[in-house]
Every structure is written in C-alpha cells, then in structure tokens.
Biopython code that builds the backbone (N, CA, C, O; Angstrom):
import numpy as np
from Bio.PDB.StructureBuilder import StructureBuilder

atoms = [
    (1, "MET", "N", (-83.961, -32.247, 121.880)),
    (1, "MET", "CA", (-83.036, -31.703, 122.857)),
    (1, "MET", "C", (-82.205, -30.595, 122.226)),
    (1, "MET", "O", (-82.084, -30.507, 121.004)),
    (2, "GLY", "N", (-81.646, -29.770, 123.065)),
    (2, "GLY", "CA", (-80.772, -28.699, 122.600)),
    (2, "GLY", "C", (-79.386, -29.226, 122.328)),
    (2, "GLY", "O", (-79.168, -30.434, 122.237)),
    (3, "ASP", "N", (-78.471, -28.324, 122.200)),
    (3, "ASP", "CA", (-77.075, -28.708, 121.970)),
    (3, "ASP", "C", (-76.510, -29.342, 123.235)),
    (3, "ASP", "O", (-76.599, -28.772, 124.323)),
    (4, "LEU", "N", (-75.939, -30.509, 123.082)),
    (4, "LEU", "CA", (-75.345, -31.220, 124.213)),
    (4, "LEU", "C", (-73.829, -31.143, 124.139)),
    (4, "LEU", "O", (-73.249, -31.144, 123.053)),
    (5, "ILE", "N", (-73.203, -31.076, 125.286)),
    (5, "ILE", "CA", (-71.748, -31.108, 125.371)),
    (5, "ILE", "C", (-71.343, -32.575, 125.427)),
    (5, "ILE", "O", (-71.853, -33.314, 126.270)),
    (6, "PRO", "N", (-70.445, -33.016, 124.560)),
    (6, "PRO", "CA", (-69.998, -34.408, 124.640)),
    (6, "PRO", "C", (-69.400, -34.700, 126.024)),
    (6, "PRO", "O", (-68.694, -33.869, 126.595)),
    (7, "GLU", "N", (-69.692, -35.879, 126.542)),
    (7, "GLU", "CA", (-69.253, -36.246, 127.889)),
    (7, "GLU", "C", (-67.742, -36.128, 128.053)),
    (7, "GLU", "O", (-67.269, -35.683, 129.099)),
    (8, "GLU", "N", (-66.983, -36.518, 127.039)),
    (8, "GLU", "CA", (-65.526, -36.435, 127.162)),
    (8, "GLU", "C", (-65.060, -34.978, 127.289)),
    (8, "GLU", "O", (-64.081, -34.697, 127.980)),
    (9, "ASN", "N", (-65.757, -34.065, 126.627)),
    (9, "ASN", "CA", (-65.417, -32.640, 126.758)),
    (9, "ASN", "C", (-65.750, -32.134, 128.163)),
    (9, "ASN", "O", (-64.986, -31.366, 128.749)),
    (10, "PHE", "N", (-66.874, -32.562, 128.689)),
    (10, "PHE", "CA", (-67.287, -32.166, 130.034)),
    (10, "PHE", "C", (-66.260, -32.622, 131.067)),
    (10, "PHE", "O", (-65.857, -31.840, 131.928)),
    (11, "PHE", "N", (-65.839, -33.874, 130.987)),
    (11, "PHE", "CA", (-64.880, -34.392, 131.958)),
    (11, "PHE", "C", (-63.489, -33.795, 131.756)),
    (11, "PHE", "O", (-62.741, -33.642, 132.722)),
    (12, "ALA", "N", (-63.134, -33.459, 130.530)),
    (12, "ALA", "CA", (-61.865, -32.768, 130.291)),
    (12, "ALA", "C", (-61.897, -31.387, 130.939)),
    (12, "ALA", "O", (-60.905, -30.953, 131.526)),
    (13, "PHE", "N", (-63.030, -30.697, 130.836)),
    (13, "PHE", "CA", (-63.213, -29.392, 131.467)),
    (13, "PHE", "C", (-63.043, -29.508, 132.981)),
    (13, "PHE", "O", (-62.334, -28.710, 133.593)),
    (14, "LEU", "N", (-63.694, -30.502, 133.581)),
    (14, "LEU", "CA", (-63.589, -30.690, 135.030)),
    (14, "LEU", "C", (-62.161, -31.064, 135.439)),
    (14, "LEU", "O", (-61.648, -30.572, 136.444)),
    (15, "GLU", "N", (-61.541, -31.915, 134.673)),
    (15, "GLU", "CA", (-60.182, -32.370, 134.996)),
    (15, "GLU", "C", (-59.205, -31.192, 135.018)),
    (15, "GLU", "O", (-58.346, -31.110, 135.896)),
    (16, "GLU", "N", (-59.339, -30.284, 134.052)),
    (16, "GLU", "CA", (-58.453, -29.120, 133.993)),
    (16, "GLU", "C", (-58.648, -28.185, 135.184)),
    (16, "GLU", "O", (-57.733, -27.447, 135.552)),
    (17, "ARG", "N", (-59.841, -28.213, 135.790)),
    (17, "ARG", "CA", (-60.175, -27.260, 136.838)),
    (17, "ARG", "C", (-60.409, -27.899, 138.206)),
    (17, "ARG", "O", (-60.889, -27.235, 139.125)),
    (18, "LYS", "N", (-60.076, -29.171, 138.347)),
    (18, "LYS", "CA", (-60.451, -29.885, 139.568)),
    (18, "LYS", "C", (-59.834, -29.313, 140.843)),
    (18, "LYS", "O", (-60.383, -29.509, 141.927)),
    (19, "TYR", "N", (-58.722, -28.621, 140.736)),
    (19, "TYR", "CA", (-58.117, -28.036, 141.932)),
    (19, "TYR", "C", (-58.691, -26.661, 142.263)),
    (19, "TYR", "O", (-58.371, -26.084, 143.302)),
    (20, "PHE", "N", (-59.534, -26.141, 141.381)),
    (20, "PHE", "CA", (-60.150, -24.835, 141.589)),
    (20, "PHE", "C", (-61.633, -24.936, 141.950)),
    (20, "PHE", "O", (-62.209, -23.980, 142.471)),
    (21, "LEU", "N", (-62.247, -26.073, 141.681)),
    (21, "LEU", "CA", (-63.679, -26.250, 141.913)),
    (21, "LEU", "C", (-63.921, -26.950, 143.241)),
    (21, "LEU", "O", (-63.183, -27.857, 143.628)),
    (22, "ASP", "N", (-64.960, -26.515, 143.923)),
    (22, "ASP", "CA", (-65.352, -27.162, 145.178)),
    (22, "ASP", "C", (-66.436, -28.207, 144.955)),
    (22, "ASP", "O", (-66.617, -29.091, 145.793)),
    (23, "GLY", "N", (-67.147, -28.125, 143.862)),
    (23, "GLY", "CA", (-68.214, -29.076, 143.619)),
    (23, "GLY", "C", (-68.870, -28.846, 142.280)),
    (23, "GLY", "O", (-68.572, -27.886, 141.570)),
    (24, "VAL", "N", (-69.769, -29.750, 141.954)),
    (24, "VAL", "CA", (-70.554, -29.679, 140.726)),
    (24, "VAL", "C", (-72.010, -29.814, 141.136)),
    (24, "VAL", "O", (-72.352, -30.660, 141.962)),
    (25, "VAL", "N", (-72.867, -28.983, 140.561)),
    (25, "VAL", "CA", (-74.297, -29.025, 140.860)),
    (25, "VAL", "C", (-75.035, -29.545, 139.637)),
    (25, "VAL", "O", (-74.876, -29.026, 138.532)),
    (26, "ILE", "N", (-75.839, -30.573, 139.849)),
    (26, "ILE", "CA", (-76.745, -31.076, 138.821)),
    (26, "ILE", "C", (-78.133, -30.674, 139.295)),
    (26, "ILE", "O", (-78.665, -31.261, 140.237)),
    (27, "CYS", "N", (-78.718, -29.674, 138.646)),
    (27, "CYS", "CA", (-79.967, -29.120, 139.173)),
    (27, "CYS", "C", (-81.117, -29.281, 138.183)),
    (27, "CYS", "O", (-80.920, -29.560, 137.000)),
    (28, "GLY", "N", (-82.304, -29.097, 138.703)),
    (28, "GLY", "CA", (-83.504, -29.209, 137.900)),
    (28, "GLY", "C", (-84.053, -30.621, 137.937)),
    (28, "GLY", "O", (-83.367, -31.556, 138.351)),
    (29, "GLY", "N", (-85.257, -30.766, 137.514)),
    (29, "GLY", "CA", (-85.893, -32.084, 137.529)),
    (29, "GLY", "C", (-85.514, -32.946, 136.349)),
    (29, "GLY", "O", (-85.514, -34.172, 136.448)),
    (30, "GLU", "N", (-85.192, -32.317, 135.229)),
    (30, "GLU", "CA", (-84.924, -33.090, 134.021)),
    (30, "GLU", "C", (-83.777, -34.087, 134.168)),
    (30, "GLU", "O", (-83.899, -35.208, 133.673)),
    (31, "PRO", "N", (-82.657, -33.732, 134.831)),
    (31, "PRO", "CA", (-81.578, -34.721, 134.967)),
    (31, "PRO", "C", (-82.026, -36.013, 135.666)),
    (31, "PRO", "O", (-81.479, -37.084, 135.405)),
    (32, "THR", "N", (-83.010, -35.909, 136.543)),
    (32, "THR", "CA", (-83.459, -37.102, 137.270)),
    (32, "THR", "C", (-84.217, -38.069, 136.374)),
    (32, "THR", "O", (-84.485, -39.199, 136.782)),
    (33, "LEU", "N", (-84.567, -37.653, 135.169)),
    (33, "LEU", "CA", (-85.251, -38.532, 134.225)),
    (33, "LEU", "C", (-84.297, -39.496, 133.528)),
    (33, "LEU", "O", (-84.728, -40.487, 132.939)),
    (34, "HIS", "N", (-83.009, -39.205, 133.596)),
    (34, "HIS", "CA", (-82.011, -40.033, 132.921)),
    (34, "HIS", "C", (-81.576, -41.174, 133.831)),
    (34, "HIS", "O", (-81.137, -40.955, 134.960)),
    (35, "LYS", "N", (-81.706, -42.385, 133.325)),
    (35, "LYS", "CA", (-81.399, -43.574, 134.129)),
    (35, "LYS", "C", (-79.919, -43.692, 134.476)),
    (35, "LYS", "O", (-79.561, -44.363, 135.444)),
    (36, "ASP", "N", (-79.062, -43.047, 133.698)),
    (36, "ASP", "CA", (-77.623, -43.145, 133.963)),
    (36, "ASP", "C", (-77.115, -42.017, 134.859)),
    (36, "ASP", "O", (-75.904, -41.851, 135.001)),
    (37, "LEU", "N", (-78.007, -41.245, 135.463)),
    (37, "LEU", "CA", (-77.587, -40.144, 136.331)),
    (37, "LEU", "C", (-76.716, -40.611, 137.501)),
    (37, "LEU", "O", (-75.686, -39.987, 137.759)),
    (38, "PRO", "N", (-77.078, -41.678, 138.220)),
    (38, "PRO", "CA", (-76.194, -42.111, 139.328)),
    (38, "PRO", "C", (-74.779, -42.465, 138.855)),
    (38, "PRO", "O", (-73.802, -42.132, 139.526)),
    (39, "GLU", "N", (-74.667, -43.125, 137.725)),
    (39, "GLU", "CA", (-73.345, -43.485, 137.181)),
    (39, "GLU", "C", (-72.581, -42.222, 136.781)),
    (39, "GLU", "O", (-71.379, -42.122, 137.026)),
    (40, "PHE", "N", (-73.268, -41.266, 136.170)),
    (40, "PHE", "CA", (-72.655, -39.996, 135.764)),
    (40, "PHE", "C", (-72.166, -39.230, 136.988)),
    (40, "PHE", "O", (-71.051, -38.709, 136.992)),
    (41, "ALA", "N", (-72.992, -39.160, 138.020)),
    (41, "ALA", "CA", (-72.619, -38.453, 139.260)),
    (41, "ALA", "C", (-71.418, -39.134, 139.927)),
    (41, "ALA", "O", (-70.552, -38.455, 140.478)),
    (42, "LYS", "N", (-71.364, -40.450, 139.881)),
    (42, "LYS", "CA", (-70.225, -41.178, 140.473)),
    (42, "LYS", "C", (-68.933, -40.862, 139.719)),
    (42, "LYS", "O", (-67.875, -40.718, 140.332)),
    (43, "LYS", "N", (-69.019, -40.756, 138.394)),
    (43, "LYS", "CA", (-67.832, -40.416, 137.604)),
    (43, "LYS", "C", (-67.325, -39.028, 137.980)),
    (43, "LYS", "O", (-66.118, -38.798, 138.045)),
    (44, "ILE", "N", (-68.257, -38.103, 138.227)),
    (44, "ILE", "CA", (-67.860, -36.764, 138.648)),
    (44, "ILE", "C", (-67.198, -36.837, 140.020)),
    (44, "ILE", "O", (-66.142, -36.244, 140.238)),
    (45, "LYS", "N", (-67.816, -37.560, 140.936)),
    (45, "LYS", "CA", (-67.290, -37.666, 142.291)),
    (45, "LYS", "C", (-65.906, -38.317, 142.311)),
    (45, "LYS", "O", (-65.047, -37.933, 143.105)),
    (46, "ASP", "N", (-65.694, -39.292, 141.445)),
    (46, "ASP", "CA", (-64.413, -40.009, 141.396)),
    (46, "ASP", "C", (-63.253, -39.115, 140.962)),
    (46, "ASP", "O", (-62.091, -39.441, 141.206)),
    (47, "LEU", "N", (-63.569, -37.974, 140.312)),
    (47, "LEU", "CA", (-62.506, -37.043, 139.948)),
    (47, "LEU", "C", (-61.912, -36.434, 141.200)),
    (47, "LEU", "O", (-60.995, -35.617, 141.114)),
]
sb = StructureBuilder()
sb.init_structure("model")
sb.init_model(0)
sb.init_chain("A")
sb.init_seg("    ")
for serial, (resi, resn, name, xyz) in enumerate(atoms, 1):
    if name == "N":
        sb.init_residue(resn, " ", resi, " ")
    sb.init_atom(name, np.array(xyz, "f"), 0.0, 1.0, " ", f" {name:<3s}", serial, name[0])
structure = sb.get_structure()
C-alpha cells in the first residue's frame, strides 16, 4: 500500500472543517474491499 493517513489525523481534519464541508466521498472499488468500511463511514456520518 501507499502512504496512509492515520485515522486520528483524518478525523481531526474533518472535525476542524465540519462546518465548511457538505459531505465526504469514499470513491473507487478498493474501499469496498475493507471489512471495516461501514464502521468507518458511520464514524464520518456521526461527525
């Protein structure tokens, strides 16, 4: 795999910008291969 952003950094980024963002897009087929995708998407939605 390439360079990954630590999850805590990703959520800190979203938290700082949550009043400016309308949504988050998880695109491509590769994310659907990860079994924890529904849990990850729920964490994003809960913000």
